[in-house]
C-alpha positions as CSV (number, residue, x, y, z in Angstrom):
1,X,-8.0,-15.2,10.3
2,X,-11.1,-15.6,10.8
3,X,-11.9,-11.9,11.3
4,X,-11.6,-11.5,7.9
5,X,-13.9,-13.8,6.6
6,X,-16.5,-12.4,9.0
7,X,-16.1,-8.6,7.4
8,X,-15.8,-10.2,4.0
9,X,-19.3,-12.4,4.8
10,X,-20.7,-9.2,6.2
11,X,-20.5,-7.1,3.2
12,X,-21.6,-10.1,1.0
13,X,-25.0,-10.2,3.2
14,X,-25.4,-6.4,2.5
15,X,-24.1,-5.1,6.1
16,X,-22.1,-2.1,5.2
17,X,-20.2,0.0,7.7
18,X,-19.4,3.6,6.7
19,X,-15.8,3.4,8.1
20,X,-13.2,0.4,8.2
21,X,-10.2,1.1,9.7
22,X,-7.7,-2.0,8.7
23,X,-4.3,-1.9,10.7
24,X,-1.5,-3.9,11.8
25,X,1.4,-5.5,10.9
26,X,0.4,-8.5,8.8
27,X,-0.5,-6.2,5.4
28,X,-1.8,-9.3,3.6
29,X,-5.4,-9.5,5.1
30,X,-5.5,-5.7,5.3
31,X,-5.3,-5.8,1.4
32,X,-7.6,-8.9,1.0
33,X,-10.4,-7.0,2.8
34,X,-9.4,-3.4,0.8
35,X,-9.1,-5.3,-2.7
36,X,-12.5,-7.1,-1.9
37,X,-14.1,-3.8,-1.0
38,X,-13.0,-2.2,-4.0
39,X,-14.4,-4.8,-6.3
40,X,-17.4,-5.7,-4.8
41,X,-19.6,-2.8,-3.3
42,X,-19.9,-0.8,-6.1
43,X,-20.8,-1.8,-9.8
44,X,-18.1,-1.4,-12.2
45,X,-20.1,1.2,-13.9
46,X,-20.7,3.1,-10.8
47,X,-16.8,3.1,-9.5
48,X,-15.3,5.9,-11.9
49,X,-17.6,8.9,-10.4
50,X,-17.6,7.2,-7.1
51,X,-15.0,5.4,-5.9
52,X,-11.3,7.1,-5.4
53,X,-7.7,5.5,-4.3
54,X,-5.9,7.9,-2.1
55,X,-2.6,7.7,-0.7
56,X,-1.2,8.6,2.6
57,X,1.9,10.3,1.5
58,X,0.1,12.9,-0.7
59,X,-3.2,13.7,0.7
60,X,-3.9,14.9,4.6
61,X,-7.0,14.0,6.8
62,X,-9.0,17.2,5.8
63,X,-8.5,16.4,2.1
64,X,-9.8,12.5,2.5
65,X,-12.8,13.7,5.3
66,X,-13.8,16.2,2.3
67,X,-13.9,13.7,0.0
68,X,-16.1,11.2,2.3
69,X,-18.3,14.0,3.2
70,X,-19.4,14.6,-0.5
71,X,-22.5,12.6,-1.8
72,X,-22.4,10.0,-4.5
73,X,-23.0,10.5,-8.5
74,X,-26.1,8.5,-9.5
75,X,-25.3,5.7,-7.4
76,X,-26.3,4.6,-3.7
77,X,-22.8,5.0,-2.3
78,X,-19.1,6.2,-2.6
79,X,-15.7,3.9,-1.4
80,X,-12.9,5.9,-0.2
81,X,-9.8,3.8,-0.2
82,X,-6.7,5.5,1.7
83,X,-3.8,2.9,0.9
84,X,-0.7,3.5,3.2
85,X,-2.7,5.3,5.8
86,X,0.3,4.6,8.2
87,X,2.1,7.8,6.6
88,X,-0.7,10.0,8.3
89,X,0.2,8.5,11.8
90,X,1.0,11.9,13.4
91,X,-2.4,13.4,12.3
92,X,-4.4,10.0,12.3
93,X,-6.1,11.2,15.4
94,X,-7.9,14.1,13.9
95,X,-10.0,11.9,11.8
96,X,-12.2,11.4,14.7
97,X,-13.8,14.5,13.6
98,X,-15.0,12.4,10.8
99,X,-15.2,9.5,12.5
100,X,-17.9,10.8,15.5
101,X,-20.4,11.8,12.4
102,X,-19.5,9.5,9.2
103,X,-21.2,10.4,5.9
104,X,-23.9,7.2,5.8
105,X,-23.5,6.9,1.8
106,X,-19.5,6.9,2.0
107,X,-17.6,3.5,2.4
108,X,-14.0,5.3,4.0
109,X,-11.2,2.0,4.3
110,X,-8.3,3.2,5.8
111,X,-5.0,0.9,5.5
112,X,-2.9,1.3,7.9
113,X,-0.3,-1.2,7.3
114,X,2.6,-2.1,10.2
115,X,1.1,-0.2,13.0
116,X,-1.6,0.4,15.1
117,X,-3.9,3.6,16.2
118,X,-3.9,3.6,20.6
119,X,-6.7,1.8,21.6
120,X,-7.0,4.3,24.6
121,X,-7.8,7.2,22.2
122,X,-10.5,9.0,21.1
123,X,-10.4,7.6,17.2
124,X,-10.4,4.0,18.1
125,X,-13.0,4.3,20.4
126,X,-15.2,6.4,18.0
127,X,-14.6,4.3,15.0
128,X,-15.8,1.2,17.5
129,X,-19.0,2.8,17.8
130,X,-19.6,4.0,13.9
131,X,-17.4,1.1,12.0
132,X,-15.3,-1.6,11.8
133,X,-11.6,-1.6,13.2
134,X,-9.8,-4.8,11.9
135,X,-6.0,-5.7,13.4
136,X,-3.9,-8.3,11.3
137,X,-1.6,-9.8,13.2
138,X,1.7,-11.5,11.7
139,X,1.4,-15.2,12.0
140,X,4.5,-17.0,14.6
141,X,6.4,-19.0,12.5
142,X,4.3,-22.3,13.5
143,X,1.5,-21.1,12.4
144,X,2.3,-20.6,9.0
145,X,2.3,-23.8,7.9
146,X,-1.5,-24.7,9.2
147,X,-2.5,-21.5,7.3
148,X,-0.6,-22.7,3.9
149,X,-2.7,-26.3,4.6
150,X,-5.8,-24.2,5.6
151,X,-5.8,-21.6,2.9
152,X,-4.8,-24.6,-0.4
153,X,-7.9,-27.0,1.3
154,X,-10.4,-23.9,1.0
155,X,-9.1,-23.8,-2.7
156,X,-9.4,-27.6,-3.2
157,X,-5.9,-28.7,-3.0
158,X,-3.7,-30.1,-0.3
159,X,-0.1,-30.1,0.6
160,X,2.4,-32.4,2.2
161,X,4.0,-31.4,5.4
162,X,7.4,-31.4,4.0
163,X,6.4,-29.0,1.1
164,X,4.4,-26.7,3.5
165,X,7.8,-26.7,5.7
166,X,10.1,-26.0,2.7
167,X,7.8,-22.7,2.0
168,X,7.6,-21.3,5.1
169,X,11.5,-22.2,5.4
170,X,12.2,-20.8,2.6
171,X,9.4,-17.4,2.1
172,X,9.4,-16.8,5.9
173,X,6.0,-15.3,7.2
174,X,5.0,-13.3,4.6
175,X,1.4,-14.2,3.7
176,X,1.3,-12.3,0.3
177,X,4.6,-13.8,-1.2
178,X,3.4,-17.4,0.2
179,X,0.1,-17.1,-1.6
180,X,1.6,-15.4,-4.7
181,X,3.7,-18.9,-5.2
182,X,0.5,-20.7,-4.2
183,X,-1.2,-19.3,-6.7
184,X,1.3,-20.2,-9.1
185,X,1.3,-23.7,-8.3
186,X,-2.7,-23.8,-8.9
187,X,-2.4,-22.7,-12.4
188,X,-0.6,-25.5,-13.6
189,X,-1.6,-28.1,-11.0
190,X,-4.8,-29.6,-11.1
191,X,-7.4,-29.2,-8.2
192,X,-7.6,-32.5,-5.8
193,X,-4.1,-32.7,-6.2
194,X,-1.2,-32.7,-3.3
195,X,1.2,-29.8,-3.8
196,X,4.6,-32.2,-2.7
197,X,8.0,-31.2,-2.6
198,X,8.7,-32.2,-6.0
199,X,6.1,-30.0,-7.2
200,X,7.7,-27.1,-5.2
201,X,11.4,-28.0,-6.5
202,X,10.4,-28.1,-10.1
203,X,8.3,-24.5,-10.1
204,X,9.5,-22.2,-7.6
205,X,13.3,-23.2,-7.3
206,X,13.6,-24.4,-3.8
207,X,15.5,-27.7,-3.1
208,X,13.6,-30.1,-1.9
209,X,17.3,-32.1,-1.0
210,X,19.2,-29.1,0.1
211,X,17.5,-27.0,2.1
212,X,17.8,-26.0,6.2
213,X,14.4,-28.3,6.9
214,X,17.0,-31.2,5.3
215,X,20.0,-30.2,6.9
216,X,18.0,-30.3,10.7
217,X,16.8,-33.6,10.3
218,X,20.2,-35.1,9.0
219,X,21.8,-33.4,11.9
220,X,19.3,-35.1,14.2
221,X,20.1,-38.3,12.6
222,X,23.9,-37.7,12.8
223,X,23.9,-38.3,9.5
224,X,27.1,-37.0,8.4
225,X,27.5,-37.4,4.9
226,X,24.2,-35.6,3.9
227,X,24.9,-32.9,6.7
228,X,28.2,-32.4,4.7
229,X,26.3,-32.5,1.2
230,X,24.4,-30.2,2.4
231,X,26.7,-27.8,3.5
232,X,28.4,-27.7,0.2
233,X,25.4,-26.9,-1.7
234,X,24.6,-23.9,1.2
235,X,28.4,-22.9,0.5
236,X,28.0,-22.5,-3.3
237,X,24.9,-20.8,-3.3
238,X,25.4,-18.6,0.0
239,X,22.8,-15.9,-1.2
240,X,19.6,-18.3,-1.1
241,X,20.9,-19.9,2.3
242,X,22.2,-17.0,4.0
243,X,24.0,-18.1,7.2
244,X,22.3,-16.0,9.7
245,X,18.9,-18.0,8.9
246,X,20.4,-21.0,9.0
247,X,21.7,-20.5,12.2
248,X,18.4,-18.9,13.4
249,X,16.6,-22.0,12.6
250,X,19.2,-24.6,14.1
251,X,18.6,-22.4,17.1
252,X,15.0,-23.1,17.3
253,X,15.2,-26.6,16.4
254,X,17.9,-27.6,19.1
255,X,15.5,-25.2,21.4
256,X,12.8,-27.7,20.8
257,X,15.2,-30.5,21.6
258,X,15.8,-29.2,24.9
259,X,12.1,-28.8,25.5
260,X,11.2,-32.3,24.5
261,X,13.9,-33.7,26.5
262,X,12.3,-31.9,29.7
263,X,8.8,-33.6,28.5
264,X,7.1,-36.0,31.2
265,X,4.4,-36.6,28.9
266,X,5.9,-37.8,25.6
267,X,3.0,-38.9,23.9
268,X,3.1,-37.9,20.4
269,X,0.2,-35.6,20.6
270,X,1.3,-33.4,23.4
271,X,4.9,-33.4,22.0
272,X,3.3,-31.8,19.4
273,X,1.5,-29.2,21.4
274,X,4.3,-28.3,23.4
275,X,6.8,-28.0,20.8
276,X,4.1,-26.4,18.3
277,X,5.0,-28.8,15.2
278,X,2.9,-30.7,13.0
279,X,2.2,-34.2,14.6
280,X,4.0,-35.8,11.0
281,X,7.3,-34.0,12.5
282,X,8.0,-35.8,15.9
283,X,9.3,-38.7,15.5
284,X,12.5,-36.4,14.3
285,X,12.6,-35.1,17.2
286,X,12.4,-38.5,19.2
287,X,15.2,-39.3,17.3
288,X,17.2,-36.2,17.3
289,X,16.7,-36.3,21.3
290,X,18.3,-40.1,21.4
291,X,21.2,-39.1,19.6
292,X,22.0,-35.7,21.5
293,X,21.4,-35.9,25.2
294,X,20.2,-32.8,27.4
295,X,24.3,-31.9,27.7
296,X,24.7,-31.9,24.1
297,X,21.7,-30.1,23.3
298,X,23.1,-27.2,26.0
299,X,26.5,-27.4,23.9
300,X,25.1,-26.8,20.5
301,X,23.5,-24.0,21.4
302,X,26.6,-22.6,22.8
303,X,27.8,-23.2,19.8
304,X,25.4,-21.4,17.9
305,X,25.7,-18.6,19.8
306,X,29.4,-18.0,19.3
307,X,29.4,-19.0,15.5
308,X,26.6,-16.0,15.2
309,X,29.0,-14.1,17.0
310,X,31.9,-15.2,14.8
311,X,29.4,-14.3,11.8
312,X,29.4,-11.0,13.0
313,X,33.1,-10.3,13.1
314,X,33.4,-11.3,16.9
315,X,36.7,-13.1,17.3
316,X,37.0,-14.1,13.6
317,X,38.0,-11.7,11.2
318,X,38.2,-12.8,7.5
319,X,36.6,-16.0,7.9
320,X,33.6,-17.4,5.1
321,X,30.1,-18.1,6.1
322,X,30.6,-21.7,4.3
323,X,33.6,-21.9,6.6
324,X,32.1,-20.8,10.2
325,X,29.2,-23.1,9.2
326,X,31.2,-26.4,8.6
327,X,32.8,-25.5,12.1
328,X,30.1,-25.2,14.0
329,X,28.4,-28.6,12.3
330,X,31.8,-30.6,12.5
331,X,31.8,-29.6,16.4
332,X,27.9,-30.3,17.1
333,X,27.9,-33.8,15.7
334,X,31.5,-34.9,17.5
């Protein structure tokens, strides 16, 4: 996220604010910024007396501001980092008494994860005047693949579109989890190397042949044999391939195929833009649309709704998830 980079670069240039209020649904950037501040504003020998880490559940706003108002010891600044500050949500507005007139020799970092403060209230406006407010927004599914590619590029690596998609489908949109796996791959892979599906399968444990991405592709191509092989693998490994996740991804897939049918401009660039997919995957939707006319796509979506209900015990008691998946895909492909 560009705003996070700007904050880090500003600190590197010596433009240090007395308050950093880091909030929002995506904890990854909140952690990255607070870790950078912890490691870079004070010299190592200054941190013992001048760097404090507090936790929202174990402290109060009064204790935080009391520490923030004291002077540093034998250093230009002190740093106070409040982790899990969202646990102070009921009293957070009272921080405005400090943010109206912050101690210039203190750097106060509030890590307010998964929540936001009200932009209409005094605290938000006060910190806007005296410090920095950063909102970390969770990425949408279609934004995570490009984020992986961009992150690896900045570190001297590349990744194939399929490999990036495998990570997204296996790890979801949790950037912290994804980055941990990327760092593992970087430890065993020389720079200027492309991360491939084979590398991910060998080192992370995600099957390159039996995953939801390959299932969607096989359904789109009406490759019955491959679909059944993947279903059997899913049935044998239900914890790694929960039915609810497969239904969700197939629903998104057929919704995109339906959207493709409705496009007047079916050029590769426009399809990628409208469906919010990597241009590399556009040909998969062309094939799927050819194999599934609009009427069949609508029927597939309806079947997915029915199977979702059955998976929750509505109209199909004591039916295994594997049997529900087999029944679903037989009906979709017939």
